C-alpha positions in Angstrom: 48.5 188.3 -21.8 51.0 189.5 -24.4 50.4 186.2 -26.5 46.4 187.0 -26.2 47.0 190.6 -27.4 49.3 189.5 -30.3 46.5 186.7 -31.4 43.8 189.3 -31.3 45.8 191.8 -33.4 46.9 189.0 -35.9 43.3 187.6 -35.9 42.0 191.3 -37.0 44.8 191.6 -39.5 43.4 188.3 -41.0 45.9 185.9 -39.5 44.4 182.5 -38.2 47.1 181.9 -35.5 50.0 183.2 -34.0 52.3 180.2 -35.2 51.6 181.4 -38.9 53.7 184.5 -38.3 56.6 182.1 -37.2 56.5 179.5 -39.7 56.0 181.8 -42.9 59.3 183.3 -42.8 57.9 185.9 -40.5 56.0 187.6 -43.1 52.4 188.8 -42.5 50.3 187.1 -45.0 46.7 188.2 -45.3 43.9 185.6 -45.4 41.1 185.5 -47.9 38.0 187.4 -47.4 36.1 184.1 -46.7 38.6 183.2 -44.0 38.4 186.5 -42.4 34.6 186.3 -42.2 34.9 183.1 -40.3 35.7 185.2 -37.0 32.3 185.8 -35.6 33.2 187.7 -32.5 34.7 190.6 -34.7 32.6 192.7 -36.9 33.8 192.3 -40.6 34.9 195.6 -42.3 34.1 196.3 -45.7 35.9 194.5 -48.7 37.4 198.2 -49.7 38.6 199.1 -46.1 40.2 195.6 -45.8 41.9 195.9 -49.2 43.2 199.4 -48.6 44.4 198.3 -45.2 46.5 195.2 -46.4 47.5 197.5 -49.4 49.1 199.7 -46.9 50.9 197.1 -45.0 52.1 195.7 -48.3 53.7 198.9 -49.4 57.4 198.6 -50.4 59.6 200.9 -48.6 62.5 199.1 -50.5 62.1 197.6 -53.7 65.2 196.1 -55.5 65.7 193.1 -57.9 67.1 191.1 -55.0 64.9 191.8 -52.0 62.1 194.1 -51.0 61.1 195.6 -47.5 57.5 196.3 -46.5 55.7 197.4 -43.5 55.1 193.7 -42.9 58.7 193.3 -42.9 59.4 196.2 -40.5 56.9 194.8 -38.0 58.5 191.4 -38.4 61.8 192.9 -37.6 60.6 194.7 -34.6 59.0 191.7 -33.2 62.3 189.6 -33.6 64.5 191.8 -31.7 61.8 192.4 -29.1 61.8 188.7 -28.6 65.5 188.4 -28.7 65.5 191.0 -25.9 63.1 189.1 -23.8 64.8 185.8 -24.3 68.2 187.3 -23.3 66.6 188.6 -20.2 65.1 185.1 -19.3 68.5 183.6 -20.0 70.3 186.2 -17.8 68.1 185.4 -14.9 68.4 181.7 -15.0 72.4 182.1 -15.3 72.4 184.5 -12.5 70.0 182.0 -10.5 72.2 179.0 -11.3 75.5 180.7 -10.4 74.5 182.3 -7.2 72.9 179.0 -5.9 76.6 177.6 -5.8 78.8 177.9 -2.8 81.9 179.0 -4.8 79.8 181.7 -6.5 82.2 183.8 -8.9 80.8 186.9 -10.4 83.4 187.1 -13.0 82.4 183.6 -14.4 78.8 184.6 -14.3 79.5 187.7 -16.5 81.4 185.6 -19.1 78.3 183.4 -19.5 76.0 186.2 -19.9 78.2 188.0 -22.6 78.5 184.8 -24.6 74.7 184.2 -24.2 74.1 187.9 -25.5 76.3 187.4 -28.5 74.7 184.2 -29.6 71.1 185.4 -29.1 71.8 188.6 -31.1 73.5 186.8 -34.0 70.7 184.4 -34.4 68.2 187.4 -34.1 70.2 189.0 -37.0 70.1 185.7 -38.9 66.3 185.5 -38.4 65.9 189.2 -39.4 67.5 188.6 -42.9 65.3 185.5 -43.2 62.3 187.7 -42.4 62.8 190.0 -45.3 63.9 187.3 -47.7 67.6 188.3 -47.8 70.0 185.4 -49.0 72.9 185.8 -46.6 75.3 183.9 -48.8 74.3 186.2 -51.8 75.0 189.2 -49.6 78.4 188.0 -48.4 79.5 186.8 -52.0 78.5 190.2 -53.4 80.3 192.4 -50.7 83.4 190.0 -50.6 85.4 192.8 -52.1 84.2 195.4 -49.8 84.7 193.3 -46.6 88.3 192.7 -47.9 89.0 196.5 -47.8 87.1 196.9 -44.7 89.2 194.1 -42.9 92.5 195.7 -43.9 91.5 199.1 -42.8 89.8 197.7 -39.6 92.6 195.0 -38.9 93.3 196.5 -35.4 89.6 196.5 -34.5 89.3 192.8 -35.5 92.4 192.0 -33.5 90.8 193.7 -30.4 87.7 191.7 -30.9 89.6 188.4 -31.2 91.4 189.3 -28.1 88.1 190.1 -26.4 86.8 186.6 -27.0 90.2 185.1 -25.8 89.8 186.9 -22.6 85.9 185.9 -22.3 86.7 182.2 -22.8 90.2 181.8 -21.2 89.2 183.6 -18.1 92.8 184.7 -17.3 91.6 188.2 -16.6 88.2 188.6 -15.0 86.0 191.3 -13.7 86.8 192.4 -10.4 90.7 191.3 -10.8 93.3 193.6 -9.9 96.0 193.7 -12.6 99.5 195.4 -13.2 99.7 196.3 -17.0 103.1 197.2 -18.3 103.5 199.6 -21.1 106.5 198.3 -22.9 108.9 200.0 -20.5 107.9 203.4 -21.8 106.0 204.4 -18.6 105.5 202.9 -15.3 103.0 200.0 -15.1 99.5 200.7 -14.4 97.8 199.0 -11.6 94.0 199.1 -12.3 90.9 197.1 -11.3 88.7 195.3 -14.2 85.3 196.6 -14.3 83.8 195.4 -17.6 85.2 193.3 -20.5 83.4 194.0 -23.7 84.1 192.4 -27.3 86.5 194.9 -28.3 87.4 197.2 -25.4 87.8 196.5 -21.4 86.9 199.2 -18.8 89.5 199.5 -16.0 89.7 201.8 -12.9 93.1 203.3 -11.6 93.9 203.9 -8.2 93.2 207.6 -8.8 89.8 206.6 -9.4 90.0 207.1 -13.3 88.1 205.0 -15.6 90.0 204.1 -18.7 88.9 202.3 -21.6 91.6 200.1 -23.3 91.8 198.0 -26.3 91.4 194.2 -25.5 94.8 193.5 -27.5 96.8 195.2 -24.7 95.8 192.6 -22.3 96.8 189.8 -24.3 99.8 191.3 -26.0 101.4 193.2 -23.0 102.9 191.7 -19.9 100.1 191.5 -17.3 100.5 190.6 -13.7 97.2 189.4 -12.2 97.4 190.0 -8.5 94.0 188.2 -8.1 95.3 184.9 -9.2 97.1 182.2 -7.3 97.7 183.0 -3.5 96.0 185.7 -1.7 99.2 187.1 -0.5 101.7 189.2 -2.4 105.1 190.4 -1.5 105.7 194.1 -1.5 108.7 196.3 -0.8 109.8 199.6 0.5 113.2 201.1 -0.5 115.2 203.7 1.5 118.6 205.0 2.0 120.4 205.4 5.3 123.8 207.0 5.7 127.0 205.3 5.8 128.5 204.3 9.1 125.2 204.1 11.0 124.3 200.9 13.1 122.9 198.7 10.5 121.7 196.1 13.1 119.6 198.7 14.7 118.3 200.1 11.3 117.2 196.2 10.6 115.4 196.0 13.8 113.6 199.4 13.5 112.3 198.5 9.9 111.1 195.0 11.0 109.4 196.8 14.2 107.5 199.2 11.8 106.4 196.6 9.3 105.0 194.2 12.0 103.3 197.0 13.6 100.9 197.5 10.6 97.9 195.3 11.2 97.6 194.6 7.3 101.1 192.9 7.3 100.9 189.2 7.7 102.7 188.0 10.8 102.8 184.4 9.6 105.3 185.4 6.9 108.7 186.7 7.7 109.7 190.5 7.0 113.3 190.9 5.6 115.6 193.8 5.0 118.1 193.6 2.2 120.9 195.7 1.3 120.3 196.1 -2.4 123.2 198.9 -3.3 125.9 200.9 -2.1 124.7 204.1 -3.2 126.1 207.3 -4.0 124.8 208.8 -0.8 124.4 205.9 1.4 123.3 202.3 2.0 120.2 201.5 -0.3 117.9 199.2 1.7 114.7 197.2 0.9 112.0 196.4 3.3 110.1 193.2 2.1 107.0 192.0 3.8 103.8 190.0 3.0 100.3 191.5 2.7 97.0 190.7 1.3 96.4 191.6 -2.4 94.8 194.9 -1.6 93.6 197.8 -3.7 94.8 200.1 -0.9 98.4 198.7 -0.9 99.9 202.2 -1.4 98.1 203.7 1.7 99.5 200.9 3.7 103.0 201.5 2.5 102.5 205.2 3.2 101.5 204.4 6.7 104.7 202.2 7.2 106.8 204.8 5.9 105.5 207.2 8.6 106.1 204.6 11.1 109.7 204.4 9.9 110.2 208.1 9.9 108.9 208.4 13.6 111.2 205.3 14.7 114.3 207.0 12.9 113.6 210.4 14.5 113.1 208.8 17.9 116.6 206.8 17.5 118.4 209.8 16.0 118.9 207.9 12.6 119.6 210.3 9.6 118.4 209.7 5.9 121.1 211.1 3.6 120.1 213.7 0.8 122.1 213.9 -2.4 125.3 215.8 -1.9 128.1 216.8 -4.3 131.6 217.5 -3.3 133.6 220.1 -5.2 137.3 220.2 -4.7 138.9 223.6 -5.5 142.6 223.7 -6.2 145.1 225.2 -8.7 145.0 223.7 -12.3 148.1 221.7 -13.3 150.5 223.7 -15.4 
């Protein structure tokens, strides 16, 4: 239906076929009055009206020594980008259909292919747009070389982020839906976040607090990133605590393991360990180490285990020490 409508409009404008639009550098070239009169189903407008109409379409909006832009060119540009959008939509449908037909469907891989297809299609659309208005891209690039160098120096961080975005899309080390832990060079605590979207220059992440952050892609390629979603489905987690000196350590170990195994998210197929990490200033520093699924809600699971530890400690009269300072008062030496 769209093709028929375009053919009708082009016939009225003096075009013989739709293919002339595509193979004449996307420029609307009016036919002669003789060819125009060969369309019997349409009434022939007067010569004066036809000339005025085509003169209007051929009006130069931009006229320079290198190129000019008329209303014909504007129509061609609009048509090119509409077609690019339609082609992209068809490509997206085919990519989704192909990937979702597989048993090992991966949404992150599907997203990567769609992003690459979008960039390629719009790149060709831009090239065809320059061709449609008779702009030589090589001359344009040569003439703006100095400007591009200056822009490149000023926007080197932007280009670095864009290159990092391409690396992320092609390598696939970090994908949409992954849970990652991003370090901050030791300045602050690492950020644990979920990847929402990877663009050319930036990546959208969601923190456990529900905040959506936009970070430059270079941060994911230059900083230390631990991807919880790669490799095994299990991860090892730890809970630290301190008990007072002189307590029954064997009972403490038994209570800590009991609290961990009681939680439904702790894997029973992997052992729960208790380690003495330090002899602290106020007591024995212990680590409860357990295995669980790489869950977005691991902090909630840890909190539930801590509540169970507190209940068991109160039940068995186990005290958790608090910081103390002992001050000895005496006569100063003379």
